[in-house]
C-alpha positions in Angstrom: 0.5 -18.4 -8.9 -1.3 -20.1 -6.1 -4.9 -19.8 -7.4 -7.6 -20.7 -4.9 -10.6 -20.0 -7.2 -11.8 -18.8 -10.6 -15.1 -17.0 -11.3 -15.6 -17.3 -15.0 -17.6 -14.2 -15.6 -18.5 -11.1 -13.6 -20.5 -8.0 -14.7 -19.7 -6.0 -11.6 -16.1 -6.5 -10.4 -14.5 -4.4 -13.1 -16.4 -1.1 -13.6 -17.7 -1.0 -17.2 -16.1 -4.2 -18.4 -17.0 -7.9 -18.4 -14.3 -9.8 -16.5 -13.2 -13.1 -15.0 -12.0 -13.1 -11.4 -8.9 -15.0 -10.3 -8.6 -15.5 -6.6 -5.1 -15.9 -5.2 -4.5 -18.0 -2.2 -2.9 -16.7 1.0 -3.0 -13.4 2.9 -0.9 -11.6 5.5 -3.9 -10.0 7.2 -6.4 -11.7 9.4 -9.4 -9.4 9.2 -12.1 -11.1 11.3 -14.9 -9.9 9.0 -13.2 -11.4 5.9 -15.7 -13.1 3.6 -13.1 -15.3 1.9 -11.7 -17.3 4.9 -10.9 -20.2 2.6 -8.4 -18.0 0.8 -6.8 -16.7 4.1 -6.7 -19.4 6.6 -4.3 -22.2 5.5 -6.3 -25.0 7.3 -9.2 -24.0 5.0 -7.3 -24.0 1.8 -8.5 -26.3 -1.0 -6.3 -27.7 -3.7 -5.1 -24.8 -5.8 -6.1 -24.6 -9.4 -3.2 -25.2 -11.8 -2.1 -21.9 -13.4 -1.9 -23.5 -16.8 -5.6 -24.7 -16.6 -6.7 -21.1 -15.7 -4.7 -19.6 -18.5 -5.9 -22.2 -21.0 -9.5 -21.4 -20.0 -8.9 -17.6 -20.3 -7.3 -18.0 -23.7 -10.7 -19.4 -24.9 -12.5 -16.3 -23.6 -10.6 -13.7 -25.7 -13.2 -11.6 -27.5 -15.8 -12.6 -24.9 -14.3 -11.2 -21.8 -12.7 -7.7 -21.6 -10.7 -8.1 -18.4 -9.3 -10.2 -15.6 -9.7 -9.1 -12.0 -7.0 -10.5 -9.7 -8.1 -10.6 -6.0 -7.5 -12.7 -3.0 -6.4 -13.4 -0.4 -3.6 -10.9 -1.2 -2.2 -11.2 -4.7 0.9 -9.1 -4.1 2.3 -11.9 -1.9 2.6 -14.1 -5.0 6.2 -14.1 -6.3 5.1 -14.8 -9.8 2.2 -12.3 -9.9 4.0 -10.1 -12.5 4.7 -13.0 -14.9 1.1 -14.1 -14.6 -0.2 -10.7 -15.5 2.2 -10.5 -18.4 0.7 -13.7 -19.8 -2.8 -12.2 -19.4 -1.8 -8.9 -21.0 -0.5 -10.8 -24.0 -4.0 -12.3 -24.4 -5.3 -8.7 -24.6 -7.1 -8.5 -21.3 -7.3 -5.4 -19.2 -6.1 -6.1 -15.6 -7.6 -5.0 -12.3 -5.8 -5.7 -9.1 -7.4 -5.8 -5.7 -4.8 -5.3 -2.9 -4.5 -4.5 0.8 -1.6 -2.2 0.1 0.9 -4.0 2.3 3.4 -4.5 -0.5 4.0 -1.0 -2.1 7.1 -2.1 -3.9 5.1 -4.7 -5.9 2.5 -2.1 -6.7 5.2 0.3 -7.8 6.8 -2.3 -10.1 3.5 -3.3 -11.7 2.6 0.3 -12.3 6.0 1.1 -13.7 5.7 -1.8 -16.1 2.2 -0.6 -17.2 0.7 -4.0 -16.3 -2.3 -2.6 -14.5 -5.4 -0.9 -15.9 -7.4 -0.5 -12.7 -6.4 -0.8 -9.0 -8.6 -1.2 -6.0 -7.0 -0.6 -2.6 -8.7 -1.8 0.6 -8.0 0.7 3.4 -8.8 -1.1 6.7 -9.0 1.8 9.0 -7.0 4.8 10.4 -3.3 4.0 10.8 -3.4 3.9 14.6 -6.1 1.1 14.4 -4.7 -0.9 11.6 -3.0 -3.7 13.6 -6.0 -4.3 15.8 -8.4 -4.5 12.8 -6.3 -6.8 10.7 -5.0 -8.9 13.6 -1.5 -8.7 12.3 1.6 -6.4 12.4 1.8 -3.9 9.7 4.2 -1.1 8.7 2.0 1.9 8.5 4.5 3.5 6.1 3.7 0.7 3.6 0.0 1.6 3.6 0.8 5.3 3.2 3.2 4.6 0.4 0.6 2.4 -1.4 -2.1 5.1 -1.1 0.3 7.7 -2.7 1.2 5.3 -5.5 -2.5 4.7 -6.3 -3.2 8.5 -6.3 -0.3 9.1 -8.7 -0.9 6.0 -10.8 -2.7 7.7 -13.7 -5.0 4.8 -14.1 -8.6 4.3 -12.8 -8.7 3.3 -9.2 -10.9 3.1 -6.1 -10.3 3.2 -2.4 -12.7 1.2 -0.3 -13.3 0.3 3.3 -15.4 -2.5 4.7 -17.2 -1.0 7.7 -18.1 -3.0 10.8 -19.8 -0.6 13.3 -17.9 -1.9 16.3 -14.6 -1.4 14.6 -14.9 2.0 12.9 -16.5 5.1 14.3 -17.5 8.1 12.3 -14.3 9.8 13.6 -12.3 6.8 12.3 -14.0 7.1 8.8 -13.2 10.8 8.7 -9.6 10.0 9.5 -9.5 7.5 6.6 -10.9 10.1 4.3 -8.2 12.6 5.4 -5.6 9.9 4.6 -7.1 9.7 1.1 -7.2 13.4 0.5 -6.8 14.0 -3.2 -8.9 11.0 -4.2 -12.0 11.6 -6.2 -14.0 8.7 -4.8 -14.2 6.7 -1.6 -16.3 3.5 -1.4 -17.8 2.4 1.9 -18.7 -1.3 1.9 -21.5 -2.2 4.3 -20.5 -5.3 6.3 -22.8 -8.2 5.7 -22.6 -11.0 8.2 -22.9 -14.0 5.9 -19.5 -15.7 6.0 -16.5 -14.5 8.2 -13.1 -15.6 9.2 -14.0 -15.1 12.8 -17.4 -16.6 13.5 -18.0 -14.1 16.3 -18.4 -11.5 13.6 -21.5 -13.1 12.3 -23.2 -11.2 15.2 -21.7 -7.9 14.1 -23.4 -5.3 11.9 -22.9 -2.1 10.0 -24.6 1.3 10.3 -28.2 2.1 9.6 -29.3 3.9 6.5 -29.8 7.1 8.5 -26.4 6.8 10.0 -24.8 6.2 6.7 -26.4 9.3 5.2 -24.9 11.4 8.0 -21.5 9.8 7.6 -21.6 10.2 3.8 -22.3 13.9 4.1 -19.4 14.3 6.6 -16.9 12.5 4.4 -17.9 14.4 1.3 -16.3 17.4 2.9 -13.0 15.6 2.4 -13.6 13.6 -0.8 -16.0 14.7 -3.7 -17.7 11.4 -4.1 -18.5 8.9 -1.3 -20.4 5.8 -2.3 -22.1 3.4 0.2 -22.6 -0.1 -1.2 
């Protein structure tokens, strides 16, 4: 695993559990609003953390941490993700995976092997806007396949979308909700211009609280629970 960072404890990343967060290095998307540019842009990469050192540390946290959240970058690009998760499961940790959904075969395998306890899928926008939002080519069928896998996974999950007002209209958000039909929850993440891959996006913003309330009510016609955070 190419590990770009380790957060030793988090009370919020895995709902209901205390976890550590492992940040994988590298991503196939170039979302301009990304708040982890040092995990996405190779010229910003720091020396990766040795996998053994990370595993050795986590082995000392058994009984103190409940889970490990694996995020990125994009973890499913890592060829040894599965073997890494197996090692963590043997330590007794629950595993949460954050993914952009571009590698449905990896998700399918991890679910089939019962290696995931929670999955969070970032949905970037309606399919027709995907490439322009992520600044990369994407097979829209891969995103659709990943959504279906998550819905049928039988484990806790969440779909979430980071919302930059200039990128996603209310109509776009409604389109995403229709893509996720059958989900019980949809999380809208308000864009906060603190650190971004594209520095121009430091001037962007999200919707106002009044606008969010209107959007939330509209989307709840498609999905039972819509959470703005």
